[in-house]
C-alpha positions in Angstrom: 44.1 104.8 92.5 45.4 107.8 90.7 48.7 109.6 91.2 49.6 113.2 90.4 50.1 114.0 86.7 53.8 114.4 87.4 54.1 110.9 88.9 52.0 109.4 86.2 54.4 110.8 83.6 57.4 109.6 85.5 55.9 106.1 85.9 55.0 105.9 82.2 58.5 107.0 81.2 60.0 104.4 83.5 57.8 101.6 82.1 58.7 102.5 78.5 62.4 102.3 79.4 62.0 98.6 80.5 62.8 95.8 78.0 59.6 94.1 76.7 58.5 91.4 79.2 60.8 92.9 81.9 58.5 95.6 83.2 58.7 94.1 86.7 62.3 95.4 86.9 60.8 98.8 87.5 59.2 97.7 90.8 61.7 99.3 93.2 61.9 102.7 91.5 58.1 102.8 91.1 57.6 102.0 94.8 60.1 104.7 95.7 58.4 107.3 93.5 55.0 106.4 94.8 56.2 106.4 98.4 57.7 109.9 97.9 54.4 111.2 96.7 52.0 109.4 99.1 54.2 109.2 102.1 53.9 105.4 102.6 53.2 102.2 100.7 49.7 101.6 101.7 47.8 98.5 100.4 46.1 100.7 97.8 49.4 102.0 96.5 51.0 98.5 96.4 48.0 97.1 94.6 48.2 99.9 92.0 51.9 99.5 91.3 51.5 95.7 91.1 48.7 96.0 88.7 50.7 98.3 86.4 53.6 95.9 86.4 51.6 92.7 86.0 52.6 91.2 89.3 50.7 90.2 92.4 50.6 92.5 95.4 52.2 89.7 97.3 55.2 89.8 95.0 55.5 93.6 95.7 55.0 93.0 99.4 58.0 90.6 99.4 60.2 93.3 98.0 58.9 95.9 100.4 59.6 93.7 103.4 63.2 93.2 102.3 64.3 96.8 101.6 64.4 99.1 104.6 64.0 102.2 102.5 60.4 101.1 101.5 58.0 102.0 104.2 54.4 101.0 105.1 54.0 103.9 107.5 54.8 107.5 106.9 58.2 108.8 107.9 58.7 112.3 109.4 59.2 115.3 107.2 62.9 114.9 107.9 63.8 111.2 107.7 67.2 110.6 109.4 69.1 107.4 108.5 72.2 106.9 110.5 74.7 104.2 109.4 75.9 101.9 112.1 77.6 99.3 109.9 81.3 98.4 110.3 83.1 101.5 108.9 80.6 103.9 110.5 80.6 101.9 113.8 84.3 102.2 114.0 84.1 105.9 113.6 81.3 106.6 116.1 78.1 105.6 114.2 76.6 103.8 117.2 77.2 106.8 119.4 75.8 109.1 116.8 72.7 107.0 116.5 72.3 106.9 120.3 72.7 110.7 120.4 70.0 111.1 117.8 67.6 108.8 119.8 68.1 110.9 122.9 67.9 114.3 121.1 64.7 113.4 119.2 63.2 111.2 121.9 62.5 108.4 119.5 64.0 105.0 118.5 64.4 103.1 115.2 61.5 103.5 112.8 59.7 105.9 115.1 58.4 109.4 114.3 58.4 112.4 116.6 54.9 113.4 117.9 54.9 116.5 115.7 55.7 114.4 112.6 58.8 116.4 111.8 61.5 113.8 112.4 61.8 110.0 112.0 64.9 107.9 112.7 66.3 104.8 111.1 69.4 102.8 112.0 70.7 102.0 108.5 72.7 98.9 107.6 74.8 100.7 105.0 74.6 104.0 103.1 77.5 103.3 100.8 79.6 106.1 102.2 82.3 104.2 104.1 85.1 106.7 103.2 83.2 109.5 104.9 82.1 107.6 108.0 80.1 108.1 110.1 77.5 108.9 107.4 73.8 109.7 107.5 71.1 110.7 105.2 68.3 113.3 105.7 65.7 112.3 103.2 68.1 112.1 100.1 70.9 114.4 101.3 74.1 112.8 102.5 75.9 114.1 105.6 79.4 112.8 106.3 82.0 112.8 109.0 79.2 113.3 111.5 79.6 114.0 115.1 77.0 114.5 117.8 77.8 118.3 117.7 77.3 118.3 113.9 74.1 116.4 114.3 72.8 118.9 116.8 73.5 121.8 114.5 71.8 119.9 111.6 68.7 119.2 113.6 68.6 122.8 114.8 68.8 124.0 111.2 66.0 121.7 110.1 63.8 122.8 113.1 64.2 126.4 111.9 63.0 125.5 108.4 59.7 124.5 109.9 
């Protein structure tokens, strides 16, 4: 499998930054970079990343199954992650997540029929001081309310 020239350069730079004999420490960033380019971590992608790192595909699969940000299936163009952990839950994270489910007509790890939105209930986004927090792709949104979420979704729909 080959990746784009930009990703190839990025992966080579990452590999060079690893201490000798510790190349496997680049696994998570390599998987994230590959996922961003290909949309999902298919068997072919996992095998290629594992080959480059000198690990087995099974070892890579074990990591993929542990981290929720690593996906086997493509996410929507706008991937919404809503935190429902303690801080966010206490400030309305569960209600926000429920509102998103109703608004988009999907549940956890599902994608809208048009492929525009996917939804994930996140364990923690590391933004407890700004709860409830959510991510859209890599962009943080904080102090969210159902009304703010509706405005955000409306603005993302207009970008289509």
